[in-house]
C-alpha positions as CSV (number, residue, x, y, z in Angstrom):
1,X,-19.7,-63.9,-32.7
2,X,-19.0,-65.5,-29.3
3,X,-15.3,-65.6,-30.1
4,X,-15.4,-61.9,-31.2
5,X,-17.1,-60.9,-27.9
6,X,-14.8,-63.1,-25.9
7,X,-11.8,-61.3,-27.5
8,X,-13.3,-57.9,-26.7
9,X,-13.5,-58.9,-23.0
10,X,-10.0,-60.5,-23.1
11,X,-8.1,-57.6,-24.6
12,X,-8.6,-55.2,-21.6
13,X,-7.7,-58.0,-19.2
14,X,-4.5,-58.8,-21.2
15,X,-3.5,-55.1,-21.2
16,X,-4.2,-54.9,-17.4
17,X,-2.1,-58.0,-16.9
18,X,0.8,-56.6,-18.9
19,X,0.7,-53.4,-16.9
20,X,0.6,-55.2,-13.6
21,X,3.4,-57.5,-14.6
22,X,5.5,-54.5,-15.4
23,X,4.8,-53.0,-12.0
24,X,5.5,-56.1,-10.1
25,X,8.9,-56.3,-11.8
26,X,9.9,-52.9,-10.3
27,X,11.8,-52.8,-7.1
28,X,9.7,-51.7,-4.2
29,X,10.9,-49.9,-1.0
30,X,9.2,-48.8,2.1
31,X,10.3,-45.2,1.7
32,X,10.5,-42.4,-0.8
33,X,12.7,-42.5,-3.9
34,X,16.2,-41.1,-3.8
35,X,15.1,-37.7,-5.0
36,X,12.5,-37.2,-2.1
37,X,13.8,-36.4,1.4
38,X,12.8,-38.8,4.1
39,X,10.2,-37.5,6.6
40,X,9.6,-39.5,9.7
41,X,5.9,-40.8,10.0
42,X,5.2,-38.8,13.1
43,X,6.3,-35.5,11.5
44,X,4.3,-36.3,8.4
45,X,1.2,-36.9,10.5
46,X,1.7,-33.6,12.4
47,X,2.1,-31.8,9.1
48,X,-1.1,-33.4,7.8
49,X,-3.0,-32.3,10.9
50,X,-1.7,-28.8,10.6
51,X,-2.8,-28.6,7.0
52,X,-6.2,-30.0,7.8
53,X,-6.6,-27.4,10.6
54,X,-5.5,-24.6,8.2
55,X,-8.1,-25.7,5.7
56,X,-10.8,-25.8,8.4
57,X,-10.1,-22.3,9.5
58,X,-11.9,-19.9,7.3
59,X,-9.9,-17.1,5.8
60,X,-11.4,-13.6,5.8
61,X,-12.6,-12.5,2.4
62,X,-11.4,-8.9,3.0
63,X,-8.3,-7.4,4.5
64,X,-9.1,-5.3,7.6
65,X,-8.8,-1.6,6.8
66,X,-5.6,0.1,7.7
67,X,-6.1,2.3,10.7
68,X,-5.0,5.9,10.4
69,X,-2.7,7.3,13.0
70,X,-4.7,8.8,15.8
71,X,-2.2,11.5,16.6
72,X,-1.7,14.8,14.8
73,X,0.3,15.0,11.6
74,X,4.0,15.8,12.3
75,X,5.4,19.0,11.1
76,X,8.1,17.2,9.1
77,X,5.5,15.2,7.2
78,X,3.3,18.2,6.5
79,X,6.3,20.2,5.3
80,X,7.3,17.3,3.0
81,X,3.8,17.5,1.5
82,X,4.3,21.2,0.9
83,X,7.7,20.7,-0.6
84,X,6.2,18.2,-3.0
85,X,4.2,21.0,-4.6
86,X,7.4,22.2,-6.1
87,X,7.3,19.2,-8.4
88,X,4.1,20.4,-9.9
89,X,2.8,23.7,-11.3
90,X,0.6,25.4,-13.8
91,X,0.3,28.4,-16.0
92,X,-2.8,30.6,-15.6
93,X,-5.7,29.2,-17.6
94,X,-4.4,25.7,-18.1
95,X,-6.4,22.7,-16.8
96,X,-4.0,21.8,-14.0
97,X,-4.3,25.1,-12.0
98,X,-7.5,24.1,-10.1
99,X,-5.6,21.0,-8.9
100,X,-2.3,22.6,-8.3
101,X,-3.4,25.8,-6.5
102,X,-5.9,23.8,-4.4
103,X,-3.2,21.4,-3.4
104,X,-0.9,24.2,-2.3
105,X,-3.7,25.6,-0.2
106,X,-4.5,22.2,1.3
107,X,-0.8,21.6,2.1
108,X,-0.4,25.0,3.8
109,X,-3.6,24.3,5.8
110,X,-2.2,20.9,6.9
111,X,1.2,22.5,7.9
112,X,-0.7,25.2,9.9
113,X,-2.5,22.5,11.8
114,X,0.6,20.4,12.4
115,X,2.6,23.5,13.6
116,X,-0.2,24.4,16.1
117,X,-0.4,20.8,17.4
118,X,3.3,20.3,17.6
119,X,4.8,19.6,21.1
120,X,7.0,22.7,20.9
121,X,3.8,24.7,20.7
122,X,2.6,27.2,18.1
123,X,4.9,29.8,19.6
124,X,7.8,27.9,18.0
125,X,6.5,28.7,14.5
126,X,5.2,32.3,14.8
127,X,6.2,33.5,11.3
128,X,4.8,30.6,9.3
129,X,1.5,30.5,11.3
130,X,1.2,34.3,10.8
131,X,1.8,34.0,7.0
132,X,-0.8,31.3,6.6
133,X,-3.2,33.4,8.7
134,X,-2.7,36.3,6.3
135,X,-3.4,34.0,3.3
136,X,-6.5,32.6,5.1
137,X,-7.8,36.1,5.7
138,X,-7.3,37.0,2.0
139,X,-9.0,33.9,0.7
140,X,-12.0,34.4,3.0
141,X,-12.7,30.6,3.0
142,X,-13.2,30.6,-0.8
143,X,-11.0,27.8,-2.2
144,X,-12.5,28.0,-5.7
145,X,-10.1,28.1,-8.6
146,X,-11.0,31.7,-9.5
147,X,-10.3,32.9,-6.0
148,X,-7.1,30.9,-5.7
149,X,-6.0,32.2,-9.1
150,X,-6.7,35.7,-8.0
151,X,-4.5,35.2,-4.9
152,X,-1.9,33.1,-6.7
153,X,1.0,35.4,-5.9
154,X,0.1,35.4,-2.2
155,X,-0.5,31.7,-2.1
156,X,2.8,30.7,-3.8
157,X,4.6,33.5,-2.0
158,X,3.4,32.1,1.4
159,X,4.6,28.6,0.3
160,X,8.0,30.0,-0.7
161,X,8.5,32.1,2.5
162,X,7.6,29.0,4.6
163,X,10.0,26.9,2.7
164,X,12.9,29.4,3.3
165,X,12.0,29.7,7.0
166,X,11.9,25.9,7.4
167,X,15.3,25.6,5.6
168,X,16.7,27.8,8.4
169,X,15.1,25.5,11.0
170,X,16.2,21.9,10.0
171,X,15.5,20.5,13.5
172,X,11.8,21.0,12.8
173,X,11.7,18.8,9.7
174,X,14.5,16.2,9.9
């Protein structure tokens, strides 16, 4: 029994000895292996300090919100939004009309505001502002789908007239 217990204790020690003997036979150097670039000790120490400093600095858990531009929307940007409505559309009664007609109305309203706030002054855009004013009067503030559908021809006609007018005034949107 004593011999058996002695062997149990001796086996791990023998394995450890073999492993250590294999390590001592290896060539040792003061620097990294051939596949690792040499880094001067002072640079390694500076990098370690920088890494420790970065770990100590807490990172914010949320990104700060993106701040919207404080100035008015430019005519060119508002006109681009209006032109994008040409990529969409609807047929009376389909489910997309509420979105589409509402979007055209919103884009025309945004363009009206941009033209009135433009540095050239609202007098530079008399026809488009007047056409949007006529549409606004006809809608009487009701942007519900039924009212927009009722005034569909005027709504889309206003968009089309403004598009044609702007095409003749490229300096205002390029």
